[in-house]
KOLKOLKOL-408155 format. One record per atom (N, C-alpha, C, O): x, y negated, z; atom name; residue in three letters; chain. Coordinates in nm, 4 decimals. Atoms other than C-alpha are relative to their C-alpha. Example, Ala and Ser with C-alpha at 12.3 -4.5 7.8 and 13.67 -1.06 7.14 Angstrom:
BEGIN
[[0.0890; 0.1190; 0.0000]; 'N'; 'ALA'; 'A']
[[1.2300; 0.4500; 0.7800]; 'CA'; 'ALA'; 'A']
[[0.0900; -0.1200; 0.0000]; 'C'; 'ALA'; 'A']
[[0.1936; -0.1181; 0.0665]; 'O'; 'ALA'; 'A']
[[-0.0820; 0.1190; -0.0060]; 'N'; 'SER'; 'A']
[[1.3670; 0.1060; 0.7140]; 'CA'; 'SER'; 'A']
[[-0.0770; -0.1090; 0.0730]; 'C'; 'SER'; 'A']
[[-0.0261; -0.2198; 0.0899]; 'O'; 'SER'; 'A']
# end
This chain:
BEGIN
[[-0.0762; 0.0212; 0.1298]; 'N'; 'MET'; 'A']
[[9.4791; -9.0970; 9.3618]; 'CA'; 'MET'; 'A']
[[-0.0601; 0.0822; -0.0781]; 'C'; 'MET'; 'A']
[[-0.1061; 0.1873; -0.0334]; 'O'; 'MET'; 'A']
[[0.0267; -0.0694; 0.1270]; 'N'; 'LYS'; 'A']
[[9.3824; -8.9792; 9.0270]; 'CA'; 'LYS'; 'A']
[[0.0942; 0.0735; -0.0021]; 'C'; 'LYS'; 'A']
[[0.1999; 0.0609; 0.0597]; 'O'; 'LYS'; 'A']
[[-0.0864; -0.1168; 0.0746]; 'N'; 'PRO'; 'A']
[[9.5217; -8.6820; 8.8570]; 'CA'; 'PRO'; 'A']
[[0.1476; -0.1234; -0.0808]; 'C'; 'PRO'; 'A']
[[0.2687; -0.1265; -0.0589]; 'O'; 'PRO'; 'A']
[[-0.1435; 0.0773; 0.0950]; 'N'; 'SER'; 'A']
[[9.7135; -8.9759; 8.5773]; 'CA'; 'SER'; 'A']
[[0.1009; -0.0296; 0.1176]; 'C'; 'SER'; 'A']
[[0.2179; 0.0085; 0.1141]; 'O'; 'SER'; 'A']
[[-0.0733; 0.1155; -0.0966]; 'N'; 'GLU'; 'A']
[[9.8243; -9.2028; 8.9113]; 'CA'; 'GLU'; 'A']
[[0.1174; 0.1793; 0.0734]; 'C'; 'GLU'; 'A']
[[0.2377; 0.1724; 0.0987]; 'O'; 'GLU'; 'A']
[[-0.1177; -0.0883; -0.0391]; 'N'; 'PHE'; 'A']
[[9.9934; -8.8350; 9.0350]; 'CA'; 'PHE'; 'A']
[[0.1090; -0.0131; -0.1103]; 'C'; 'PHE'; 'A']
[[0.2211; -0.0639; -0.1135]; 'O'; 'PHE'; 'A']
[[-0.1098; -0.0772; 0.1260]; 'N'; 'LYS'; 'A']
[[10.1418; -8.7112; 8.7185]; 'CA'; 'LYS'; 'A']
[[0.0977; -0.1318; -0.0347]; 'C'; 'LYS'; 'A']
[[0.1862; -0.1296; -0.1203]; 'O'; 'LYS'; 'A']
[[-0.0496; 0.1402; 0.0612]; 'N'; 'ALA'; 'A']
[[10.2588; -9.0859; 8.6973]; 'CA'; 'ALA'; 'A']
[[0.1463; -0.0182; 0.1142]; 'C'; 'ALA'; 'A']
[[0.2624; -0.0534; 0.0934]; 'O'; 'ALA'; 'A']
[[-0.0615; 0.0133; -0.1122]; 'N'; 'TRP'; 'A']
[[10.3915; -9.0738; 9.0493]; 'CA'; 'TRP'; 'A']
[[0.1503; 0.1358; -0.0598]; 'C'; 'TRP'; 'A']
[[0.2686; 0.1302; -0.0932]; 'O'; 'TRP'; 'A']
[[-0.1436; -0.1123; 0.0329]; 'N'; 'ARG'; 'A']
[[10.6121; -8.7541; 8.9691]; 'CA'; 'ARG'; 'A']
[[0.0896; 0.0042; -0.0907]; 'C'; 'ARG'; 'A']
[[0.1766; 0.0903; -0.0782]; 'O'; 'ARG'; 'A']
[[-0.0651; 0.0517; 0.0767]; 'N'; 'LYS'; 'A']
[[10.7703; -8.8728; 8.7106]; 'CA'; 'LYS'; 'A']
[[0.0851; -0.1435; -0.0178]; 'C'; 'LYS'; 'A']
[[0.1909; -0.1836; -0.0664]; 'O'; 'LYS'; 'A']
[[-0.1453; 0.1537; -0.0472]; 'N'; 'SER'; 'A']
[[10.8746; -9.2238; 8.8173]; 'CA'; 'SER'; 'A']
[[0.0786; 0.0833; 0.1106]; 'C'; 'SER'; 'A']
[[0.1837; 0.0207; 0.1244]; 'O'; 'SER'; 'A']
[[-0.1408; -0.0551; -0.0361]; 'N'; 'MET'; 'A']
[[11.0968; -8.9495; 9.0703]; 'CA'; 'MET'; 'A']
[[0.0801; 0.0697; -0.0320]; 'C'; 'MET'; 'A']
[[0.1765; 0.1139; 0.0306]; 'O'; 'MET'; 'A']
[[-0.0701; -0.0395; 0.1022]; 'N'; 'LYS'; 'A']
[[11.1889; -8.8123; 8.7591]; 'CA'; 'LYS'; 'A']
[[0.0116; 0.1871; 0.0696]; 'C'; 'LYS'; 'A']
[[0.1231; 0.2258; 0.1044]; 'O'; 'LYS'; 'A']
[[0.0271; -0.1010; -0.0694]; 'N'; 'TRP'; 'A']
[[11.0813; -8.4506; 8.9073]; 'CA'; 'TRP'; 'A']
[[-0.0753; 0.0720; -0.0605]; 'C'; 'TRP'; 'A']
[[-0.1884; 0.0473; -0.1022]; 'O'; 'TRP'; 'A']
[[0.1052; -0.1342; 0.0739]; 'N'; 'THR'; 'A']
[[10.9768; -8.1282; 8.7640]; 'CA'; 'THR'; 'A']
[[-0.0985; -0.0162; 0.0899]; 'C'; 'THR'; 'A']
[[-0.1038; -0.0770; 0.1968]; 'O'; 'THR'; 'A']
[[0.1151; -0.0528; -0.1432]; 'N'; 'GLN'; 'A']
[[10.6344; -7.9844; 8.8955]; 'CA'; 'GLN'; 'A']
[[0.0569; 0.0489; 0.1089]; 'C'; 'GLN'; 'A']
[[0.0450; 0.0019; 0.2221]; 'O'; 'GLN'; 'A']
[[-0.0807; -0.0659; -0.1233]; 'N'; 'LYS'; 'A']
[[10.8709; -7.7201; 9.0780]; 'CA'; 'LYS'; 'A']
[[0.0331; -0.0880; 0.1187]; 'C'; 'LYS'; 'A']
[[0.0071; -0.0826; 0.2389]; 'O'; 'LYS'; 'A']
[[-0.0823; 0.0561; -0.1600]; 'N'; 'GLU'; 'A']
[[11.0770; -7.9768; 9.2505]; 'CA'; 'GLU'; 'A']
[[-0.0844; -0.0830; 0.0572]; 'C'; 'GLU'; 'A']
[[-0.0557; -0.1006; 0.1756]; 'O'; 'GLU'; 'A']
[[0.1698; 0.1070; -0.0815]; 'N'; 'ALA'; 'A']
[[10.7116; -8.2369; 9.3462]; 'CA'; 'ALA'; 'A']
[[-0.0112; 0.1369; 0.1080]; 'C'; 'ALA'; 'A']
[[0.0352; 0.1453; 0.2217]; 'O'; 'ALA'; 'A']
[[-0.0067; -0.0946; -0.1417]; 'N'; 'ALA'; 'A']
[[10.6116; -7.8800; 9.5005]; 'CA'; 'ALA'; 'A']
[[0.0996; 0.0203; 0.0762]; 'C'; 'ALA'; 'A']
[[0.0837; 0.0284; 0.1980]; 'O'; 'ALA'; 'A']
[[-0.0636; -0.0468; -0.1314]; 'N'; 'LYS'; 'A']
[[10.8901; -7.8016; 9.6526]; 'CA'; 'LYS'; 'A']
[[0.0632; -0.0946; 0.1201]; 'C'; 'LYS'; 'A']
[[0.1030; -0.0372; 0.2214]; 'O'; 'LYS'; 'A']
[[0.0080; 0.1221; -0.0731]; 'N'; 'HIS'; 'A']
[[10.9571; -8.1908; 9.8343]; 'CA'; 'HIS'; 'A']
[[-0.1758; -0.0012; 0.0272]; 'C'; 'HIS'; 'A']
[[-0.1965; -0.0354; 0.1437]; 'O'; 'HIS'; 'A']
[[0.1473; 0.0010; -0.1089]; 'N'; 'LEU'; 'A']
[[10.5319; -8.1710; 9.9108]; 'CA'; 'LEU'; 'A']
[[-0.0310; 0.1443; 0.0822]; 'C'; 'LEU'; 'A']
[[-0.1252; 0.1582; 0.1603]; 'O'; 'LEU'; 'A']
[[0.0678; -0.0982; -0.1201]; 'N'; 'GLY'; 'A']
[[10.5329; -7.8228; 10.0791]; 'CA'; 'GLY'; 'A']
[[-0.0933; 0.0942; -0.0535]; 'C'; 'GLY'; 'A']
[[-0.1680; 0.1631; 0.0160]; 'O'; 'GLY'; 'A']
[[0.1092; -0.0823; 0.0737]; 'N'; 'CYS'; 'A']
[[10.3373; -7.6442; 9.8000]; 'CA'; 'CYS'; 'A']
[[0.0215; 0.0822; -0.0918]; 'C'; 'CYS'; 'A']
[[0.1311; 0.0646; -0.1451]; 'O'; 'CYS'; 'A']
[[0.0112; -0.0503; 0.1768]; 'N'; 'LYS'; 'A']
[[10.2939; -7.4366; 9.4945]; 'CA'; 'LYS'; 'A']
[[0.0209; -0.0981; -0.1124]; 'C'; 'LYS'; 'A']
[[-0.0279; -0.2111; -0.1142]; 'O'; 'LYS'; 'A']
[[0.0258; 0.0474; 0.1237]; 'N'; 'SER'; 'A']
[[10.3724; -7.5251; 9.1561]; 'CA'; 'SER'; 'A']
[[-0.1467; -0.0044; -0.0449]; 'C'; 'SER'; 'A']
[[-0.1948; -0.1050; -0.0972]; 'O'; 'SER'; 'A']
[[0.1400; -0.0499; 0.0718]; 'N'; 'ARG'; 'A']
[[10.0243; -7.3802; 9.0590]; 'CA'; 'ARG'; 'A']
[[-0.0987; -0.1739; 0.0858]; 'C'; 'ARG'; 'A']
[[-0.2097; -0.2183; 0.0567]; 'O'; 'ARG'; 'A']
[[0.1575; 0.0861; -0.0686]; 'N'; 'ILE'; 'A']
[[9.8380; -7.6761; 9.2849]; 'CA'; 'ILE'; 'A']
[[0.0538; -0.1461; -0.0352]; 'C'; 'ILE'; 'A']
[[-0.0313; -0.2339; -0.0492]; 'O'; 'ILE'; 'A']
[[-0.0288; 0.1081; 0.1377]; 'N'; 'ILE'; 'A']
[[10.0947; -7.9727; 9.0920]; 'CA'; 'ILE'; 'A']
[[-0.0733; 0.0010; -0.1173]; 'C'; 'ILE'; 'A']
[[-0.1074; -0.1059; -0.1681]; 'O'; 'ILE'; 'A']
[[0.0725; 0.0002; 0.1451]; 'N'; 'GLN'; 'A']
[[9.9169; -7.8536; 8.7743]; 'CA'; 'GLN'; 'A']
[[-0.1119; -0.0326; 0.0550]; 'C'; 'GLN'; 'A']
[[-0.1634; -0.1399; 0.0238]; 'O'; 'GLN'; 'A']
[[0.1284; 0.0763; -0.0321]; 'N'; 'TYR'; 'A']
[[9.6142; -7.8761; 8.9563]; 'CA'; 'TYR'; 'A']
[[-0.0064; -0.1174; 0.0223]; 'C'; 'TYR'; 'A']
[[-0.0628; -0.1592; -0.0787]; 'O'; 'TYR'; 'A']
[[-0.0170; 0.1192; -0.0083]; 'N'; 'TYR'; 'A']
[[9.6558; -8.2504; 9.0904]; 'CA'; 'TYR'; 'A']
[[-0.0192; -0.0250; -0.0750]; 'C'; 'TYR'; 'A']
[[-0.1278; -0.0811; -0.0896]; 'O'; 'TYR'; 'A']
[[-0.0315; 0.0934; 0.1252]; 'N'; 'GLU'; 'A']
[[9.7600; -8.3489; 8.7699]; 'CA'; 'GLU'; 'A']
[[-0.0839; -0.0019; -0.1551]; 'C'; 'GLU'; 'A']
[[-0.0921; -0.0809; -0.2491]; 'O'; 'GLU'; 'A']
[[0.1598; 0.0036; 0.0658]; 'N'; 'LYS'; 'A']
[[9.4524; -8.1984; 8.5883]; 'CA'; 'LYS'; 'A']
[[-0.0875; 0.0025; 0.0232]; 'C'; 'LYS'; 'A']
[[-0.1866; 0.0207; -0.0475]; 'O'; 'LYS'; 'A']
[[0.1342; 0.0450; -0.0539]; 'N'; 'GLY'; 'A']
[[9.2473; -8.2719; 8.8556]; 'CA'; 'GLY'; 'A']
[[-0.2115; 0.0486; 0.0003]; 'C'; 'GLY'; 'A']
[[-0.3222; -0.0029; 0.0165]; 'O'; 'GLY'; 'A']
[[0.1011; -0.0760; -0.0012]; 'N'; 'GLU'; 'A']
[[9.0425; -7.9389; 8.8085]; 'CA'; 'GLU'; 'A']
[[0.0575; 0.1337; 0.0287]; 'C'; 'GLU'; 'A']
[[0.1752; 0.1505; 0.0604]; 'O'; 'GLU'; 'A']
[[-0.0915; -0.1288; -0.0862]; 'N'; 'ARG'; 'A']
[[9.1114; -7.5905; 8.9120]; 'CA'; 'ARG'; 'A']
[[-0.1239; 0.1120; -0.0725]; 'C'; 'ARG'; 'A']
[[-0.2374; 0.1261; -0.0270]; 'O'; 'ARG'; 'A']
[[0.1339; -0.0927; 0.0437]; 'N'; 'ASN'; 'A']
[[8.9036; -7.3216; 8.6867]; 'CA'; 'ASN'; 'A']
[[-0.1317; -0.0314; -0.0411]; 'C'; 'ASN'; 'A']
[[-0.2241; 0.0469; -0.0194]; 'O'; 'ASN'; 'A']
[[0.0832; 0.1233; -0.0194]; 'N'; 'GLY'; 'A']
[[8.6695; -7.6048; 8.5967]; 'CA'; 'GLY'; 'A']
[[-0.0318; -0.0528; 0.0230]; 'C'; 'GLY'; 'A']
[[-0.0857; -0.1385; -0.0471]; 'O'; 'GLY'; 'A']
[[0.0408; 0.0110; -0.0950]; 'N'; 'ASP'; 'A']
[[8.6032; -7.6645; 8.8915]; 'CA'; 'ASP'; 'A']
[[0.0474; -0.1362; 0.0448]; 'C'; 'ASP'; 'A']
[[0.1652; -0.1270; 0.0106]; 'O'; 'ASP'; 'A']
[[-0.0664; 0.0678; -0.0284]; 'N'; 'PRO'; 'A']
[[8.7003; -8.0387; 9.0401]; 'CA'; 'PRO'; 'A']
[[0.1436; -0.0424; 0.1108]; 'C'; 'PRO'; 'A']
[[0.1230; -0.0752; 0.2276]; 'O'; 'PRO'; 'A']
[[-0.0904; 0.0049; -0.0960]; 'N'; 'PHE'; 'A']
[[9.0143; -8.0819; 9.2134]; 'CA'; 'PHE'; 'A']
[[0.0477; -0.1400; 0.0517]; 'C'; 'PHE'; 'A']
[[0.0980; -0.2370; -0.0050]; 'O'; 'PHE'; 'A']
[[-0.0673; 0.1575; -0.0917]; 'N'; 'GLU'; 'A']
[[9.0993; -8.3565; 9.4664]; 'CA'; 'GLU'; 'A']
[[0.0874; 0.0105; 0.0369]; 'C'; 'GLU'; 'A']
[[0.1166; 0.1293; 0.0508]; 'O'; 'GLU'; 'A']
[[-0.1073; 0.0189; -0.0406]; 'N'; 'ILE'; 'A']
[[9.4007; -8.4621; 9.5873]; 'CA'; 'ILE'; 'A']
[[-0.0163; -0.0755; 0.1387]; 'C'; 'ILE'; 'A']
[[-0.0665; -0.1859; 0.1600]; 'O'; 'ILE'; 'A']
[[0.0855; 0.0324; -0.0738]; 'N'; 'PRO'; 'A']
[[9.3764; -8.4451; 9.9206]; 'CA'; 'PRO'; 'A']
[[0.1311; -0.1682; 0.0720]; 'C'; 'PRO'; 'A']
[[0.2430; -0.2076; 0.0392]; 'O'; 'PRO'; 'A']
[[-0.0929; 0.1116; -0.0661]; 'N'; 'LYS'; 'A']
[[9.4947; -8.7703; 10.1645]; 'CA'; 'LYS'; 'A']
[[0.1549; 0.0473; 0.0172]; 'C'; 'LYS'; 'A']
[[0.2517; -0.0078; -0.0353]; 'O'; 'LYS'; 'A']
[[-0.1073; -0.0603; -0.0883]; 'N'; 'ALA'; 'A']
[[9.7582; -8.5998; 10.3168]; 'CA'; 'ALA'; 'A']
[[0.0991; 0.0155; -0.1575]; 'C'; 'ALA'; 'A']
[[0.1809; -0.0752; -0.1420]; 'O'; 'ALA'; 'A']
[[-0.0252; -0.0173; 0.1001]; 'N'; 'ILE'; 'A']
[[9.9035; -8.5239; 9.9698]; 'CA'; 'ILE'; 'A']
[[0.0786; -0.1801; -0.0666]; 'C'; 'ILE'; 'A']
[[0.1871; -0.2286; -0.0988]; 'O'; 'ILE'; 'A']
[[-0.0483; 0.1600; 0.0476]; 'N'; 'GLU'; 'A']
[[9.8525; -8.9103; 9.8712]; 'CA'; 'GLU'; 'A']
[[0.1010; -0.1172; 0.1061]; 'C'; 'GLU'; 'A']
[[0.1482; -0.2250; 0.0700]; 'O'; 'GLU'; 'A']
[[-0.0852; 0.0803; -0.1035]; 'N'; 'LEU'; 'A']
[[10.0480; -9.0494; 10.2024]; 'CA'; 'LEU'; 'A']
[[0.1488; 0.0635; 0.0204]; 'C'; 'LEU'; 'A']
[[0.2316; -0.0006; 0.0849]; 'O'; 'LEU'; 'A']
[[-0.0915; -0.0080; 0.0025]; 'N'; 'ALA'; 'A']
[[10.3316; -8.8096; 10.1461]; 'CA'; 'ALA'; 'A']
[[0.0857; 0.0207; -0.1037]; 'C'; 'ALA'; 'A']
[[0.1966; 0.0736; -0.1101]; 'O'; 'ALA'; 'A']
[[-0.0989; 0.0420; 0.1408]; 'N'; 'CYS'; 'A']
[[10.3941; -8.9186; 9.7645]; 'CA'; 'CYS'; 'A']
[[0.0451; -0.1164; 0.0825]; 'C'; 'CYS'; 'A']
[[0.1660; -0.1118; 0.1053]; 'O'; 'CYS'; 'A']
[[-0.0467; 0.1136; 0.0115]; 'N'; 'TYR'; 'A']
[[10.4186; -9.2602; 9.8913]; 'CA'; 'TYR'; 'A']
[[0.1245; -0.0061; 0.1332]; 'C'; 'TYR'; 'A']
[[0.2258; -0.0759; 0.1305]; 'O'; 'TYR'; 'A']
[[-0.1464; -0.0034; -0.0658]; 'N'; 'ALA'; 'A']
[[10.6485; -9.1715; 10.1996]; 'CA'; 'ALA'; 'A']
[[0.1268; 0.0742; -0.0841]; 'C'; 'ALA'; 'A']
[[0.2263; 0.0129; -0.0455]; 'O'; 'ALA'; 'A']
[[-0.0803; -0.0727; 0.0648]; 'N'; 'LEU'; 'A']
[[10.8815; -8.9628; 9.9927]; 'CA'; 'LEU'; 'A']
[[0.0614; -0.0976; -0.1499]; 'C'; 'LEU'; 'A']
[[0.1766; -0.0961; -0.1932]; 'O'; 'LEU'; 'A']
[[-0.0297; 0.1346; 0.0878]; 'N'; 'THR'; 'A']
[[10.8637; -9.2676; 9.7043]; 'CA'; 'THR'; 'A']
[[0.0415; -0.1347; 0.0853]; 'C'; 'THR'; 'A']
[[0.0487; -0.2472; 0.0359]; 'O'; 'THR'; 'A']
[[-0.0926; 0.1138; -0.1358]; 'N'; 'LEU'; 'A']
[[11.0226; -9.4842; 10.0571]; 'CA'; 'LEU'; 'A']
[[0.1070; 0.0696; 0.0182]; 'C'; 'LEU'; 'A']
[[0.2000; -0.0090; 0.0362]; 'O'; 'LEU'; 'A']
[[-0.0977; -0.0585; 0.0024]; 'N'; 'GLY'; 'A']
[[11.2681; -9.2298; 10.0783]; 'CA'; 'GLY'; 'A']
[[-0.0051; 0.1060; 0.1467]; 'C'; 'GLY'; 'A']
[[0.0873; 0.1553; 0.2114]; 'O'; 'GLY'; 'A']
[[0.0295; -0.0743; -0.1435]; 'N'; 'VAL'; 'A']
[[11.0956; -9.0415; 10.3843]; 'CA'; 'VAL'; 'A']
[[-0.0060; 0.1579; -0.0226]; 'C'; 'VAL'; 'A']
[[-0.1114; 0.2002; -0.0701]; 'O'; 'VAL'; 'A']
[[0.0190; -0.1034; -0.0046]; 'N'; 'GLU'; 'A']
[[11.1892; -8.6722; 10.3999]; 'CA'; 'GLU'; 'A']
[[-0.0771; 0.0325; 0.0844]; 'C'; 'GLU'; 'A']
[[-0.1686; 0.1060; 0.0474]; 'O'; 'GLU'; 'A']
[[0.0337; -0.1050; -0.0683]; 'N'; 'SER'; 'A']
[[11.0833; -8.5716; 10.6843]; 'CA'; 'SER'; 'A']
[[-0.0573; -0.1486; 0.1040]; 'C'; 'SER'; 'A']
[[-0.0492; -0.2696; 0.0829]; 'O'; 'SER'; 'A']
[[0.0920; 0.1227; -0.0922]; 'N'; 'TYR'; 'A']
[[10.8716; -8.7559; 11.0052]; 'CA'; 'TYR'; 'A']
[[-0.0681; 0.0973; 0.0816]; 'C'; 'TYR'; 'A']
[[-0.1556; 0.1768; 0.0472]; 'O'; 'TYR'; 'A']
[[0.0276; -0.0548; -0.1850]; 'N'; 'SER'; 'A']
[[10.8531; -8.6295; 11.4375]; 'CA'; 'SER'; 'A']
[[-0.0325; -0.0935; 0.0172]; 'C'; 'SER'; 'A']
[[0.0109; -0.1316; 0.1259]; 'O'; 'SER'; 'A']
[[0.0544; 0.0953; -0.0887]; 'N'; 'GLY'; 'A']
[[10.7091; -8.8881; 11.4972]; 'CA'; 'GLY'; 'A']
[[0.0224; -0.1401; 0.0475]; 'C'; 'GLY'; 'A']
[[0.1406; -0.1653; 0.0243]; 'O'; 'GLY'; 'A']
[[-0.0465; 0.1143; -0.0717]; 'N'; 'PRO'; 'A']
[[10.7225; -9.2397; 11.6690]; 'CA'; 'PRO'; 'A']
[[0.1033; 0.0038; 0.1088]; 'C'; 'PRO'; 'A']
[[0.0759; 0.0728; 0.2069]; 'O'; 'PRO'; 'A']
[[-0.1274; -0.0525; -0.0238]; 'N'; 'GLU'; 'A']
[[11.0820; -9.2550; 11.7988]; 'CA'; 'GLU'; 'A']
[[-0.1186; -0.0736; 0.1682]; 'C'; 'GLU'; 'A']
[[-0.2143; -0.1509; 0.1658]; 'O'; 'GLU'; 'A']
[[0.0868; 0.0357; -0.1149]; 'N'; 'ILE'; 'A']
[[10.9592; -9.2793; 12.2270]; 'CA'; 'ILE'; 'A']
[[0.1404; -0.1320; 0.0663]; 'C'; 'ILE'; 'A']
[[0.2612; -0.1083; 0.0646]; 'O'; 'ILE'; 'A']
[[-0.0735; 0.1446; -0.0727]; 'N'; 'SER'; 'A']
[[11.1287; -9.6453; 12.4012]; 'CA'; 'SER'; 'A']
[[0.0861; 0.0678; 0.1221]; 'C'; 'SER'; 'A']
[[0.0489; 0.1768; 0.1654]; 'O'; 'SER'; 'A']
[[-0.0075; -0.0867; -0.0406]; 'N'; 'LYS'; 'A']
[[11.3606; -9.5687; 12.6300]; 'CA'; 'LYS'; 'A']
[[-0.0637; -0.0249; 0.1996]; 'C'; 'LYS'; 'A']
[[-0.0670; 0.0350; 0.3071]; 'O'; 'LYS'; 'A']
[[0.1330; 0.0223; -0.1302]; 'N'; 'LYS'; 'A']
[[11.1409; -9.6951; 12.9208]; 'CA'; 'LYS'; 'A']
[[-0.1092; 0.1370; 0.0083]; 'C'; 'LYS'; 'A']
[[-0.1422; 0.2210; 0.0919]; 'O'; 'LYS'; 'A']
[[0.0966; -0.1426; -0.0385]; 'N'; 'ALA'; 'A']
[[10.9046; -9.4491; 12.8330]; 'CA'; 'ALA'; 'A']
[[0.0169; 0.1524; 0.0037]; 'C'; 'ALA'; 'A']
[[-0.0670; 0.2419; 0.0141]; 'O'; 'ALA'; 'A']
[[-0.1142; -0.0917; 0.0203]; 'N'; 'LYS'; 'A']
[[11.1932; -9.2016; 12.8027]; 'CA'; 'LYS'; 'A']
[[-0.0476; 0.0439; 0.1727]; 'C'; 'LYS'; 'A']
[[-0.1338; 0.1146; 0.2249]; 'O'; 'LYS'; 'A']
[[0.0622; -0.0079; -0.1681]; 'N'; 'LYS'; 'A']
[[11.1758; -9.2222; 13.1814]; 'CA'; 'LYS'; 'A']
[[-0.0970; -0.0301; 0.0770]; 'C'; 'LYS'; 'A']
[[-0.0513; -0.0880; 0.1755]; 'O'; 'LYS'; 'A']
[[0.1193; 0.0135; -0.0579]; 'N'; 'ASP'; 'A']
[[10.8675; -9.2574; 13.3203]; 'CA'; 'ASP'; 'A']
[[-0.0639; 0.1238; -0.0956]; 'C'; 'ASP'; 'A']
[[-0.1856; 0.1051; -0.0972]; 'O'; 'ASP'; 'A']
[[0.0323; -0.1151; 0.0217]; 'N'; 'LYS'; 'A']
[[10.8036; -8.9061; 13.1272]; 'CA'; 'LYS'; 'A']
[[0.0383; 0.0678; 0.1018]; 'C'; 'LYS'; 'A']
[[-0.0285; 0.1215; 0.1902]; 'O'; 'LYS'; 'A']
[[-0.0774; -0.0660; -0.1108]; 'N'; 'GLU'; 'A']
[[11.0726; -8.7795; 13.3169]; 'CA'; 'GLU'; 'A']
[[-0.0499; 0.0639; 0.1446]; 'C'; 'GLU'; 'A']
[[-0.0412; 0.1803; 0.1836]; 'O'; 'GLU'; 'A']
[[0.0468; 0.0551; -0.1190]; 'N'; 'LYS'; 'A']
[[10.9190; -8.8909; 13.6482]; 'CA'; 'LYS'; 'A']
[[-0.1190; 0.1359; 0.0576]; 'C'; 'LYS'; 'A']
[[-0.1815; 0.1228; 0.1629]; 'O'; 'LYS'; 'A']
# end
């Protein structure tokens, strides 16, 4: 994900940098680095985990606890 794509994503969500930081679980300053693509003149890449989190938030996923365990798997696990 490029910095311009990240900024476009945030704006499409109608979030401020502070709101995006809250949803992504990071500080507002990190959002600024993502949008600028650098930190103190050095390149600053957007981690794959953040890219995937952006996608999940776009789909309305606010939290994830792993895959659901089927009833059969639960019974097998209890044995």
